[in-house]
OpenMM code with the backbone's topology and positions (N, CA, C; nanometers):
from openmm import Vec3, app, unit

residues = "MET SER GLU LYS THR THR SER VAL ASN ALA GLU GLY MET PHE GLU PRO PHE HIS VAL SER GLY VAL PRO TRP GLU GLU ALA SER HIS GLY GLU ARG PHE GLY MET ARG PHE GLN HIS LEU SER SER PHE GLY GLY GLY SER GLN LEU SER VAL SER MET GLU VAL LEU ALA PRO GLY LYS GLN ALA ASN GLN SER HIS TYR HIS LEU LEU GLU GLU GLU HIS LEU PHE ILE LEU GLU GLY SER LEU THR LEU GLN LEU GLY ALA GLN SER TYR GLU LEU SER PRO GLY HIS TYR ALA CYS PHE PRO ALA GLY GLN LYS VAL GLY HIS CYS LEU VAL ASN GLN THR SER ALA PRO CYS ARG TYR LEU VAL LEU GLY ASN PRO GLN ARG ASN ASP VAL ALA VAL PHE PRO GLU THR GLY ARG VAL SER VAL LYS LEU THR GLY GLU SER TYR ARG GLN SER ALA VAL MET GLU TYR TRP ASP GLY VAL ASP VAL SER GLN PRO VAL ARG ALA PRO ASP ALA GLY".split()
positions = [
    Vec3(0.0839, -0.1181, 0.0000),
    Vec3(0.0000, 0.0000, 0.0000),
    Vec3(0.0879, 0.1238, 0.0000),
    Vec3(0.0418, 0.2270, -0.0628),
    Vec3(0.1133, 0.3526, -0.0743),
    Vec3(0.1142, 0.4276, 0.0586),
    Vec3(0.2156, 0.5102, 0.0763),
    Vec3(0.2239, 0.5958, 0.1948),
    Vec3(0.1691, 0.7347, 0.1637),
    Vec3(0.1105, 0.7537, 0.0472),
    Vec3(0.0565, 0.8835, 0.0084),
    Vec3(-0.0620, 0.9204, 0.0967),
    Vec3(-0.0807, 1.0499, 0.1179),
    Vec3(-0.1945, 1.0972, 0.1959),
    Vec3(-0.3016, 1.1593, 0.1074),
    Vec3(-0.2665, 1.1861, -0.0196),
    Vec3(-0.3636, 1.2357, -0.1175),
    Vec3(-0.3259, 1.1825, -0.2543),
    Vec3(-0.4131, 1.2061, -0.3507),
    Vec3(-0.3854, 1.1627, -0.4881),
    Vec3(-0.3240, 1.2737, -0.5721),
    Vec3(-0.2760, 1.3804, -0.5084),
    Vec3(-0.2191, 1.4926, -0.5825),
    Vec3(-0.0859, 1.4510, -0.6456),
    Vec3(-0.0643, 1.4965, -0.7699),
    Vec3(0.0615, 1.4645, -0.8374),
    Vec3(0.1618, 1.5795, -0.8208),
    Vec3(0.2775, 1.5696, -0.8809),
    Vec3(0.3844, 1.6690, -0.8656),
    Vec3(0.3431, 1.8060, -0.9199),
    Vec3(0.2498, 1.8080, -1.0137),
    Vec3(0.2031, 1.9352, -1.0702),
    Vec3(0.0883, 1.9959, -0.9898),
    Vec3(0.0468, 1.9296, -0.8827),
    Vec3(-0.0610, 1.9820, -0.7988),
    Vec3(-0.2006, 1.9405, -0.8411),
    Vec3(-0.2105, 1.8480, -0.9372),
    Vec3(-0.3408, 1.8023, -0.9841),
    Vec3(-0.3786, 1.6725, -0.9113),
    Vec3(-0.5028, 1.6654, -0.8661),
    Vec3(-0.5515, 1.5431, -0.8038),
    Vec3(-0.5897, 1.4446, -0.9132),
    Vec3(-0.5276, 1.3271, -0.9080),
    Vec3(-0.5475, 1.2246, -1.0103),
    Vec3(-0.6415, 1.1157, -0.9607),
    Vec3(-0.6991, 1.0389, -1.0538),
    Vec3(-0.7775, 0.9219, -1.0135),
    Vec3(-0.6892, 0.8257, -0.9340),
    Vec3(-0.7501, 0.7446, -0.8512),
    Vec3(-0.6742, 0.6533, -0.7667),
    Vec3(-0.7553, 0.5270, -0.7406),
    Vec3(-0.6868, 0.4232, -0.7020),
    Vec3(-0.7521, 0.2991, -0.6595),
    Vec3(-0.7682, 0.3060, -0.5080),
    Vec3(-0.8818, 0.2605, -0.4572),
    Vec3(-0.9079, 0.2722, -0.3132),
    Vec3(-0.8071, 0.1957, -0.2284),
    Vec3(-0.7383, 0.0977, -0.2859),
    Vec3(-0.6386, 0.0229, -0.2083),
    Vec3(-0.5218, 0.1120, -0.1659),
    Vec3(-0.5048, 0.2272, -0.2324),
    Vec3(-0.3979, 0.3197, -0.1970),
    Vec3(-0.4350, 0.4210, -0.0902),
    Vec3(-0.5603, 0.4193, -0.0468),
    Vec3(-0.6065, 0.5149, 0.0547),
    Vec3(-0.5810, 0.4564, 0.1932),
    Vec3(-0.5146, 0.5315, 0.2810),
    Vec3(-0.4859, 0.4789, 0.4154),
    Vec3(-0.6137, 0.4486, 0.4949),
    Vec3(-0.6075, 0.3422, 0.5730),
    Vec3(-0.7171, 0.3067, 0.6632),
    Vec3(-0.6980, 0.3799, 0.7949),
    Vec3(-0.8086, 0.4240, 0.8515),
    Vec3(-0.8086, 0.4844, 0.9847),
    Vec3(-0.9038, 0.4028, 1.0708),
    Vec3(-0.8865, 0.4117, 1.2012),
    Vec3(-0.9745, 0.3393, 1.2929),
    Vec3(-1.0317, 0.4345, 1.3952),
    Vec3(-1.1552, 0.4080, 1.4333),
    Vec3(-1.2209, 0.4826, 1.5403),
    Vec3(-1.2860, 0.3791, 1.6311),
    Vec3(-1.2577, 0.3889, 1.7599),
    Vec3(-1.3193, 0.2943, 1.8531),
    Vec3(-1.3310, 0.3597, 1.9900),
    Vec3(-1.4233, 0.3072, 2.0673),
    Vec3(-1.4424, 0.3530, 2.2048),
    Vec3(-1.5049, 0.2389, 2.2842),
    Vec3(-1.4293, 0.1880, 2.3799),
    Vec3(-1.4786, 0.0767, 2.4612),
    Vec3(-1.4990, -0.0484, 2.3776),
    Vec3(-1.5770, -0.1391, 2.4293),
    Vec3(-1.6053, -0.2653, 2.3592),
    Vec3(-1.7153, -0.2502, 2.2551),
    Vec3(-1.8028, -0.1529, 2.2734),
    Vec3(-1.9225, -0.1401, 2.1889),
    Vec3(-1.8957, -0.0753, 2.0533),
    Vec3(-1.8153, 0.0295, 2.0501),
    Vec3(-1.8009, 0.1100, 1.9288),
    Vec3(-1.6672, 0.0846, 1.8609),
    Vec3(-1.6701, 0.0738, 1.7277),
    Vec3(-1.5462, 0.0585, 1.6542),
    Vec3(-1.5694, 0.0314, 1.5078),
    Vec3(-1.4872, 0.0941, 1.4235),
    Vec3(-1.4937, 0.0716, 1.2797),
    Vec3(-1.3640, 0.1169, 1.2164),
    Vec3(-1.3430, 0.0694, 1.0952),
    Vec3(-1.2308, 0.1137, 1.0121),
    Vec3(-1.2893, 0.1926, 0.8967),
    Vec3(-1.2139, 0.2925, 0.8489),
    Vec3(-1.2655, 0.3697, 0.7364),
    Vec3(-1.1527, 0.4278, 0.6531),
    Vec3(-1.1861, 0.4545, 0.5277),
    Vec3(-1.0991, 0.5240, 0.4339),
    Vec3(-1.1756, 0.6487, 0.3902),
    Vec3(-1.1166, 0.7652, 0.4073),
    Vec3(-1.1839, 0.8888, 0.3652),
    Vec3(-1.1443, 0.9170, 0.2207),
    Vec3(-1.2254, 0.8657, 0.1281),
    Vec3(-1.1939, 0.8713, -0.0146),
    Vec3(-1.1948, 1.0126, -0.0697),
    Vec3(-1.2934, 1.0920, -0.0319),
    Vec3(-1.3064, 1.2253, -0.0917),
    Vec3(-1.1896, 1.3161, -0.0565),
    Vec3(-1.1452, 1.3171, 0.0677),
    Vec3(-1.0330, 1.4052, 0.1025),
    Vec3(-0.9036, 1.3562, 0.0370),
    Vec3(-0.8861, 1.2249, 0.0210),
    Vec3(-0.7695, 1.1708, -0.0484),
    Vec3(-0.7662, 1.2227, -0.1920),
    Vec3(-0.8836, 1.2322, -0.2531),
    Vec3(-0.8935, 1.2786, -0.3917),
    Vec3(-0.9024, 1.4291, -0.4065),
    Vec3(-0.8918, 1.5040, -0.2946),
    Vec3(-0.8935, 1.6495, -0.3019),
    Vec3(-1.0290, 1.7130, -0.2789),
    Vec3(-1.1296, 1.6333, -0.2501),
    Vec3(-1.2646, 1.6865, -0.2323),
    Vec3(-1.2850, 1.7589, -0.1001),
    Vec3(-1.3697, 1.8604, -0.1026),
    Vec3(-1.4042, 1.9332, 0.0196),
    Vec3(-1.5533, 1.9650, 0.0282),
    Vec3(-1.6271, 1.9498, -0.0810),
    Vec3(-1.7692, 1.9834, -0.0826),
    Vec3(-1.8584, 1.8642, -0.0498),
    Vec3(-1.8037, 1.7442, -0.0673),
    Vec3(-1.8779, 1.6211, -0.0452),
    Vec3(-1.7864, 1.5257, 0.0294),
    Vec3(-1.8403, 1.4556, 0.1267),
    Vec3(-1.7622, 1.3593, 0.2035),
    Vec3(-1.8020, 1.2182, 0.1608),
    Vec3(-1.7028, 1.1379, 0.1236),
    Vec3(-1.7272, 0.9982, 0.0866),
    Vec3(-1.6276, 0.9121, 0.1625),
    Vec3(-1.6795, 0.8189, 0.2397),
    Vec3(-1.5950, 0.7270, 0.3159),
    Vec3(-1.6362, 0.5839, 0.2892),
    Vec3(-1.5373, 0.4969, 0.2783),
    Vec3(-1.5607, 0.3526, 0.2760),
    Vec3(-1.5377, 0.3074, 0.4193),
    Vec3(-1.6371, 0.2397, 0.4772),
    Vec3(-1.6264, 0.1963, 0.6155),
    Vec3(-1.6449, 0.0458, 0.6243),
    Vec3(-1.5808, -0.0143, 0.7252),
    Vec3(-1.5975, -0.1559, 0.7538),
    Vec3(-1.6355, -0.1673, 0.9014),
    Vec3(-1.7496, -0.2294, 0.9256),
    Vec3(-1.7993, -0.2490, 1.0610),
    Vec3(-1.7826, -0.3959, 1.0969),
    Vec3(-1.7004, -0.4204, 1.1982),
    Vec3(-1.6711, -0.5578, 1.2408),
    Vec3(-1.7910, -0.6189, 1.3132),
    Vec3(-1.7970, -0.7519, 1.3172),
    Vec3(-1.9043, -0.8195, 1.3911),
    Vec3(-1.9069, -0.7739, 1.5372),
    Vec3(-2.0278, -0.7531, 1.5885),
    Vec3(-2.0455, -0.7158, 1.7285),
    Vec3(-2.0143, -0.5713, 1.7601),
    Vec3(-1.9979, -0.4873, 1.6590),
    Vec3(-1.9644, -0.3463, 1.6819),
    Vec3(-2.0744, -0.2532, 1.6325),
    Vec3(-2.0778, -0.1342, 1.6927),
    Vec3(-2.1647, -0.0257, 1.6497),
    Vec3(-2.0740, 0.0843, 1.5964),
    Vec3(-2.1117, 0.1467, 1.4852),
    Vec3(-2.0253, 0.2469, 1.4223),
    Vec3(-2.0193, 0.3772, 1.5027),
    Vec3(-2.1322, 0.4336, 1.5365),
    Vec3(-2.1402, 0.5618, 1.6072),
    Vec3(-2.2589, 0.5607, 1.7011),
    Vec3(-2.2656, 0.6622, 1.7853),
    Vec3(-2.3847, 0.6796, 1.8679),
    Vec3(-2.5016, 0.7180, 1.7770),
    Vec3(-2.6219, 0.6838, 1.8179),
    Vec3(-2.7401, 0.7257, 1.7440),
    Vec3(-2.7427, 0.8787, 1.7409),
    Vec3(-2.7648, 0.9355, 1.6209),
    Vec3(-2.7607, 1.0803, 1.6053),
    Vec3(-2.8386, 1.1234, 1.4826),
    Vec3(-2.8631, 1.2532, 1.4747),
    Vec3(-2.9136, 1.3143, 1.3514),
    Vec3(-2.8506, 1.4526, 1.3392),
    Vec3(-2.8495, 1.5038, 1.2160),
    Vec3(-2.7882, 1.6337, 1.1867),
    Vec3(-2.8957, 1.7339, 1.1466),
    Vec3(-2.8760, 1.8582, 1.1850),
    Vec3(-2.9694, 1.9624, 1.1451),
    Vec3(-2.9377, 2.0184, 1.0068),
    Vec3(-2.8088, 2.0198, 0.9673),
    Vec3(-2.7707, 2.0768, 0.8379),
    Vec3(-2.7062, 1.9771, 0.7421),
    Vec3(-2.6416, 1.8747, 0.7932),
    Vec3(-2.5738, 1.7778, 0.7069),
    Vec3(-2.6685, 1.6642, 0.6692),
    Vec3(-2.6564, 1.6219, 0.5446),
    Vec3(-2.7320, 1.5074, 0.4956),
    Vec3(-2.6343, 1.3910, 0.4826),
    Vec3(-2.6793, 1.2709, 0.5184),
    Vec3(-2.5950, 1.1522, 0.5055),
    Vec3(-2.6658, 1.0475, 0.4201),
    Vec3(-2.5843, 0.9700, 0.3466),
    Vec3(-2.6342, 0.8599, 0.2639),
    Vec3(-2.5509, 0.7366, 0.2949),
    Vec3(-2.6124, 0.6205, 0.2829),
    Vec3(-2.5482, 0.4932, 0.3149),
    Vec3(-2.5777, 0.3941, 0.2026),
    Vec3(-2.4719, 0.3250, 0.1538),
    Vec3(-2.4893, 0.2229, 0.0503),
    Vec3(-2.4097, 0.1002, 0.0919),
    Vec3(-2.4785, -0.0117, 0.1082),
    Vec3(-2.4155, -0.1356, 0.1537),
    Vec3(-2.3501, -0.2061, 0.0346),
    Vec3(-2.2206, -0.2421, 0.0509),
    Vec3(-2.1453, -0.3102, -0.0538),
    Vec3(-2.1290, -0.4594, -0.0278),
    Vec3(-2.0920, -0.4970, 0.0944),
    Vec3(-2.0682, -0.6383, 0.1314),
    Vec3(-2.1152, -0.6614, 0.2732),
    Vec3(-2.1629, -0.7817, 0.2995),
    Vec3(-2.2065, -0.8174, 0.4342),
    Vec3(-2.3430, -0.7584, 0.4646),
    Vec3(-2.3772, -0.7554, 0.5917),
    Vec3(-2.5046, -0.6966, 0.6315),
    Vec3(-2.4908, -0.6344, 0.7694),
    Vec3(-2.5847, -0.5456, 0.7994),
    Vec3(-2.5867, -0.4787, 0.9285),
    Vec3(-2.7292, -0.4388, 0.9611),
    Vec3(-2.7475, -0.3911, 1.0826),
    Vec3(-2.8780, -0.3426, 1.1268),
    Vec3(-2.8714, -0.1912, 1.1361),
    Vec3(-2.9633, -0.1260, 1.0668),
    Vec3(-2.9806, 0.0176, 1.0779),
    Vec3(-3.0868, 0.0415, 1.1836),
    Vec3(-3.0508, 0.1117, 1.2885),
    Vec3(-3.1498, 0.1530, 1.3878),
    Vec3(-3.1877, 0.2963, 1.3536),
    Vec3(-3.3129, 0.3154, 1.3187),
    Vec3(-3.3655, 0.4451, 1.2776),
    Vec3(-3.4813, 0.4778, 1.3695),
    Vec3(-3.4534, 0.5598, 1.4702),
    Vec3(-3.5538, 0.5847, 1.5733),
    Vec3(-3.5843, 0.4545, 1.6449),
    Vec3(-3.7121, 0.4222, 1.6581),
    Vec3(-3.7536, 0.2993, 1.7260),
    Vec3(-3.7567, 0.1787, 1.6326),
    Vec3(-3.7291, 0.1979, 1.5037),
    Vec3(-3.7352, 0.0910, 1.4042),
    Vec3(-3.5958, 0.0335, 1.3778),
    Vec3(-3.5914, -0.0947, 1.3430),
    Vec3(-3.4675, -0.1608, 1.3017),
    Vec3(-3.4868, -0.2169, 1.1618),
    Vec3(-3.3840, -0.2036, 1.0781),
    Vec3(-3.3883, -0.2516, 0.9406),
    Vec3(-3.2625, -0.3324, 0.9138),
    Vec3(-3.2793, -0.4511, 0.8566),
    Vec3(-3.1650, -0.5338, 0.8167),
    Vec3(-3.1270, -0.4944, 0.6752),
    Vec3(-3.0023, -0.4494, 0.6577),
    Vec3(-2.9547, -0.4044, 0.5272),
    Vec3(-2.8440, -0.4958, 0.4778),
    Vec3(-2.8468, -0.5244, 0.3474),
    Vec3(-2.7478, -0.6108, 0.2838),
    Vec3(-2.7070, -0.5452, 0.1518),
    Vec3(-2.6120, -0.6051, 0.0765),
    Vec3(-2.5633, -0.5410, -0.0462),
    Vec3(-2.6761, -0.4933, -0.1377),
    Vec3(-2.6611, -0.3694, -0.1816),
    Vec3(-2.7619, -0.3072, -0.2680),
    Vec3(-2.8596, -0.2189, -0.1918),
    Vec3(-2.8669, -0.2310, -0.0598),
    Vec3(-2.9549, -0.1436, 0.0172),
    Vec3(-2.8942, -0.0042, 0.0276),
    Vec3(-2.9823, 0.0946, 0.0239),
    Vec3(-2.9433, 0.2353, 0.0291),
    Vec3(-3.0330, 0.3054, 0.1302),
    Vec3(-2.9767, 0.3947, 0.2079),
    Vec3(-3.0562, 0.4726, 0.3031),
    Vec3(-3.0106, 0.6177, 0.2970),
    Vec3(-3.1041, 0.7086, 0.3136),
    Vec3(-3.0750, 0.8516, 0.3179),
    Vec3(-3.1242, 0.9057, 0.4512),
    Vec3(-3.0423, 0.9899, 0.5130),
    Vec3(-3.0778, 1.0555, 0.6379),
    Vec3(-3.0788, 1.2058, 0.6091),
    Vec3(-3.1956, 1.2587, 0.5682),
    Vec3(-3.2032, 1.3999, 0.5307),
    Vec3(-3.1692, 1.4924, 0.6469),
    Vec3(-3.1070, 1.6039, 0.6145),
    Vec3(-3.0780, 1.7061, 0.7149),
    Vec3(-3.2089, 1.7495, 0.7802),
    Vec3(-3.2074, 1.7601, 0.9109),
    Vec3(-3.3245, 1.8073, 0.9835),
    Vec3(-3.4270, 1.7008, 1.0161),
    Vec3(-3.4080, 1.5770, 0.9681),
    Vec3(-3.4995, 1.4677, 1.0035),
    Vec3(-3.4673, 1.4273, 1.1472),
    Vec3(-3.5532, 1.4618, 1.2388),
    Vec3(-3.5247, 1.4475, 1.3817),
    Vec3(-3.5491, 1.3056, 1.4312),
    Vec3(-3.4769, 1.2119, 1.3695),
    Vec3(-3.4824, 1.0705, 1.4060),
    Vec3(-3.3383, 1.0201, 1.4082),
    Vec3(-3.2939, 0.9726, 1.5234),
    Vec3(-3.1579, 0.9233, 1.5345),
    Vec3(-3.1348, 0.7993, 1.4510),
    Vec3(-3.0115, 0.7860, 1.3992),
    Vec3(-2.9746, 0.6660, 1.3235),
    Vec3(-2.8383, 0.6177, 1.3692),
    Vec3(-2.8207, 0.4865, 1.3674),
    Vec3(-2.6901, 0.4267, 1.3958),
    Vec3(-2.6835, 0.2903, 1.3275),
    Vec3(-2.5604, 0.2416, 1.3082),
    Vec3(-2.5347, 0.1160, 1.2398),
    Vec3(-2.4744, 0.0168, 1.3379),
    Vec3(-2.5290, -0.1050, 1.3395),
    Vec3(-2.4827, -0.2096, 1.4300),
    Vec3(-2.4640, -0.3372, 1.3490),
    Vec3(-2.3505, -0.4051, 1.3691),
    Vec3(-2.3266, -0.5320, 1.3016),
    Vec3(-2.3535, -0.6453, 1.4001),
    Vec3(-2.4673, -0.7110, 1.3837),
    Vec3(-2.5065, -0.8215, 1.4705),
    Vec3(-2.4821, -0.9563, 1.4043),
    Vec3(-2.3976, -0.9570, 1.2992),
    Vec3(-2.3674, -1.0804, 1.2275),
    Vec3(-2.2285, -1.1297, 1.2673),
    Vec3(-2.1851, -1.2379, 1.2036),
    Vec3(-2.0524, -1.2936, 1.2330),
    Vec3(-1.9489, -1.2545, 1.1271),
    Vec3(-1.9870, -1.1656, 1.0340),
    Vec3(-1.8956, -1.1238, 0.9273),
    Vec3(-1.8901, -0.9717, 0.9189),
    Vec3(-1.7772, -0.9152, 0.8735),
    Vec3(-1.7682, -0.7696, 0.8572),
    Vec3(-1.8675, -0.7194, 0.7530),
    Vec3(-1.9057, -0.5947, 0.7644),
    Vec3(-1.9920, -0.5294, 0.6657),
    Vec3(-1.9164, -0.4092, 0.6100),
    Vec3(-1.9113, -0.3985, 0.4758),
    Vec3(-1.8433, -0.2877, 0.4083),
    Vec3(-1.9478, -0.2029, 0.3379),
    Vec3(-1.9368, -0.0705, 0.3542),
    Vec3(-2.0378, 0.0194, 0.2993),
    Vec3(-1.9769, 0.1569, 0.2730),
    Vec3(-2.0475, 0.2358, 0.1927),
    Vec3(-2.0089, 0.3740, 0.1659),
    Vec3(-2.0991, 0.4671, 0.2454),
    Vec3(-2.0399, 0.5728, 0.3002),
    Vec3(-2.1154, 0.6807, 0.3651),
    Vec3(-2.0816, 0.8085, 0.2896),
    Vec3(-2.1857, 0.8777, 0.2449),
    Vec3(-2.1692, 1.0032, 0.1732),
    Vec3(-2.2402, 1.1134, 0.2506),
    Vec3(-2.1836, 1.2317, 0.2481),
    Vec3(-2.2458, 1.3431, 0.3186),
    Vec3(-2.1989, 1.4758, 0.2633),
    Vec3(-2.2612, 1.5806, 0.3120),
    Vec3(-2.2239, 1.7164, 0.2709),
    Vec3(-2.1823, 1.7952, 0.3956),
    Vec3(-2.0523, 1.8008, 0.4240),
    Vec3(-2.0047, 1.8680, 0.5451),
    Vec3(-2.0535, 2.0128, 0.5528),
    Vec3(-2.0974, 2.0510, 0.6716),
    Vec3(-2.1450, 2.1868, 0.6955),
    Vec3(-2.0759, 2.2410, 0.8202),
    Vec3(-2.0022, 2.3493, 0.8078),
    Vec3(-1.9255, 2.4012, 0.9219),
    Vec3(-2.0142, 2.4497, 1.0353),
    Vec3(-2.1405, 2.4794, 1.0081),
    Vec3(-2.2327, 2.5265, 1.1113),
    Vec3(-2.3285, 2.4177, 1.1583),
    Vec3(-2.2989, 2.2929, 1.1281),
    Vec3(-2.3902, 2.1842, 1.1625),
    Vec3(-2.4064, 2.1689, 1.3134),
    Vec3(-2.5223, 2.1180, 1.3485),
    Vec3(-2.5532, 2.0803, 1.4867),
    Vec3(-2.6004, 1.9352, 1.4803),
    Vec3(-2.5399, 1.8504, 1.5622),
    Vec3(-2.5801, 1.7095, 1.5690),
    Vec3(-2.6452, 1.6851, 1.7041),
    Vec3(-2.7524, 1.6077, 1.7028),
    Vec3(-2.8262, 1.5752, 1.8247),
    Vec3(-2.8155, 1.4252, 1.8476),
    Vec3(-2.7891, 1.3867, 1.9713),
    Vec3(-2.7732, 1.2475, 2.0116),
    Vec3(-2.8884, 1.2130, 2.1060),
    Vec3(-2.9988, 1.1565, 2.0526),
    Vec3(-3.1207, 1.1365, 2.1310),
    Vec3(-3.1046, 1.0492, 2.2558),
    Vec3(-3.0182, 0.9478, 2.2516),
    Vec3(-3.0050, 0.8572, 2.3664),
    Vec3(-2.9440, 0.9266, 2.4878),
    Vec3(-2.8532, 1.0223, 2.4637),
    Vec3(-2.7846, 1.0876, 2.5751),
    Vec3(-2.8306, 1.2317, 2.5965),
    Vec3(-2.9014, 1.2893, 2.4998),
    Vec3(-2.9437, 1.4281, 2.5107),
    Vec3(-2.8325, 1.5269, 2.4804),
    Vec3(-2.7226, 1.4791, 2.4211),
    Vec3(-2.6111, 1.5668, 2.3868),
    Vec3(-2.6414, 1.6397, 2.2568),
    Vec3(-2.6081, 1.7680, 2.2527),
    Vec3(-2.6195, 1.8495, 2.1325),
    Vec3(-2.4797, 1.9004, 2.1016),
    Vec3(-2.4283, 1.8673, 1.9836),
    Vec3(-2.2922, 1.9021, 1.9450),
    Vec3(-2.2961, 2.0137, 1.8411),
    Vec3(-2.2292, 2.1255, 1.8713),
    Vec3(-2.2240, 2.2407, 1.7814),
    Vec3(-2.0883, 2.2393, 1.7121),
    Vec3(-2.0876, 2.2055, 1.5844),
    Vec3(-1.9623, 2.1881, 1.5100),
    Vec3(-1.8795, 2.3161, 1.5045),
    Vec3(-1.9441, 2.4305, 1.4829),
    Vec3(-1.8733, 2.5574, 1.4675),
    Vec3(-1.7884, 2.5908, 1.5894),
    Vec3(-1.8397, 2.5632, 1.7093),
    Vec3(-1.7658, 2.5966, 1.8310),
    Vec3(-1.6872, 2.4784, 1.8857),
    Vec3(-1.7152, 2.3582, 1.8358),
    Vec3(-1.6495, 2.2388, 1.8875),
    Vec3(-1.6957, 2.2045, 2.0280),
    Vec3(-1.8137, 2.2509, 2.0657),
    Vec3(-1.8661, 2.2283, 2.2006),
    Vec3(-1.9930, 2.1448, 2.1954),
    Vec3(-2.0211, 2.0796, 2.3090),
    Vec3(-2.1438, 2.0023, 2.3232),
    Vec3(-2.2192, 2.0511, 2.4458),
    Vec3(-2.3502, 2.0388, 2.4406),
    Vec3(-2.4375, 2.0843, 2.5484),
    Vec3(-2.5418, 1.9775, 2.5777),
    Vec3(-2.6000, 1.9860, 2.6953),
    Vec3(-2.7095, 1.8954, 2.7300),
    Vec3(-2.8395, 1.9532, 2.6757),
    Vec3(-2.9157, 1.8707, 2.6102),
    Vec3(-3.0430, 1.9128, 2.5551),
    Vec3(-3.1378, 1.9572, 2.6667),
    Vec3(-3.1210, 1.9045, 2.7879),
    Vec3(-3.2081, 1.9397, 2.8997),
    Vec3(-3.1853, 2.0822, 2.9479),
    Vec3(-3.0799, 2.1491, 2.8994),
    Vec3(-3.0512, 2.2858, 2.9408),
    Vec3(-3.1184, 2.3877, 2.8491),
    Vec3(-3.2303, 2.3515, 2.7892),
    Vec3(-3.3017, 2.4388, 2.6972),
    Vec3(-3.3546, 2.5611, 2.7727),
    Vec3(-3.3409, 2.6770, 2.7102),
    Vec3(-3.3903, 2.8020, 2.7685),
    Vec3(-3.4922, 2.8641, 2.6745),
    Vec3(-3.5875, 2.9344, 2.7315),
    Vec3(-3.6786, 3.0157, 2.6515),
    Vec3(-3.6046, 3.1436, 2.6133),
    Vec3(-3.6505, 3.2131, 2.5114),
    Vec3(-3.5823, 3.3315, 2.4594),
    Vec3(-3.5592, 3.4372, 2.5671),
    Vec3(-3.6559, 3.4638, 2.6533),
    Vec3(-3.6455, 3.5711, 2.7518),
    Vec3(-3.5963, 3.5237, 2.8886),
    Vec3(-3.5636, 3.3950, 2.9066),
    Vec3(-3.5134, 3.3465, 3.0359),
    Vec3(-3.3892, 3.4247, 3.0778),
    Vec3(-3.3898, 3.4746, 3.2014),
    Vec3(-3.2734, 3.5431, 3.2572),
    Vec3(-3.2579, 3.6886, 3.2166),
    Vec3(-3.3494, 3.7418, 3.1364),
    Vec3(-3.3408, 3.8807, 3.0920),
    Vec3(-3.4282, 3.9673, 3.1825),
    Vec3(-3.3717, 4.0789, 3.2332),
    Vec3(-3.4487, 4.1724, 3.3146),
    Vec3(-3.5330, 4.2568, 3.2205),
    Vec3(-3.6632, 4.2308, 3.2165),
    Vec3(-3.7530, 4.3030, 3.1264),
    Vec3(-3.8274, 4.4155, 3.1971),
    Vec3(-3.7988, 4.4356, 3.3265),
    Vec3(-3.8732, 4.5357, 3.4039),
    Vec3(-3.8145, 4.6759, 3.3915),
    Vec3(-3.6916, 4.6907, 3.3496),
    Vec3(-3.6272, 4.8217, 3.3401),
    Vec3(-3.6469, 4.8803, 3.2005),
    Vec3(-3.7058, 5.0046, 3.1938),
    Vec3(-3.7222, 5.0670, 3.0631),
    Vec3(-3.5861, 5.1117, 3.0071),
    Vec3(-3.5803, 5.1217, 2.8777),
    Vec3(-3.4608, 5.1727, 2.8113),
    Vec3(-3.4640, 5.3233, 2.8240),
    Vec3(-3.3545, 5.3851, 2.8619),
    Vec3(-3.3479, 5.5304, 2.8772),
    Vec3(-3.2854, 5.5917, 2.7534),
    Vec3(-3.3445, 5.7024, 2.7103),
    Vec3(-3.2897, 5.7762, 2.5967),
    Vec3(-3.1601, 5.8441, 2.6405),
    Vec3(-3.0623, 5.8540, 2.5526),
    Vec3(-2.9367, 5.9211, 2.5888),
    Vec3(-2.9624, 6.0695, 2.6152),
    Vec3(-2.8813, 6.1252, 2.7045),
    Vec3(-2.8934, 6.2691, 2.7326),
    Vec3(-2.8615, 6.3492, 2.6068),
    Vec3(-2.9444, 6.4501, 2.5842),
    Vec3(-2.9243, 6.5367, 2.4661),
    Vec3(-2.8419, 6.6562, 2.5073),
    Vec3(-2.7243, 6.6371, 2.5423),
    Vec3(-2.6529, 6.7483, 2.5982),
    Vec3(-2.5368, 6.7883, 2.5290),
] * unit.nanometer
topology = app.Topology()
chain = topology.addChain("A")
for resn in residues:
    res = topology.addResidue(resn, chain)
    for name in ("N", "CA", "C"):
        topology.addAtom(name, app.Element.getBySymbol(name[0]), res)
């Protein structure tokens, strides 16, 4: 495998590439979460669309259940099978299945491999620097622009904490 980090050539042009040349990355947390992925679009110079090839091992969940307010995600199964948890519903997906998670659809989604074989799939999305992701199981709200997360239970009304009893004074005309 190549040690290249992008498909750019000596003249600065991004060239076509075979996915076998794209480095694999891993993300895991505890025993429950873990997957391998290749970020194809950034390797090829892309910034407007995100395309990743992911492999979910048996007995693993890819991410926490979540939804995005501004980013749209798409999923296409290539090999193996997995369970898509979409809100309270579960769907068994195998090669040829496609799912779309529209921006603003307030239903959490996550991928779980409950089989004995790895599942390989593509995830496509449109990165948004101002995106907000909501994690329904934990009540976490993640604000991408600030890199901060908040508890959904800390919701405030527009006028909470504002002193509305004091009139605004006109400046002295002096």
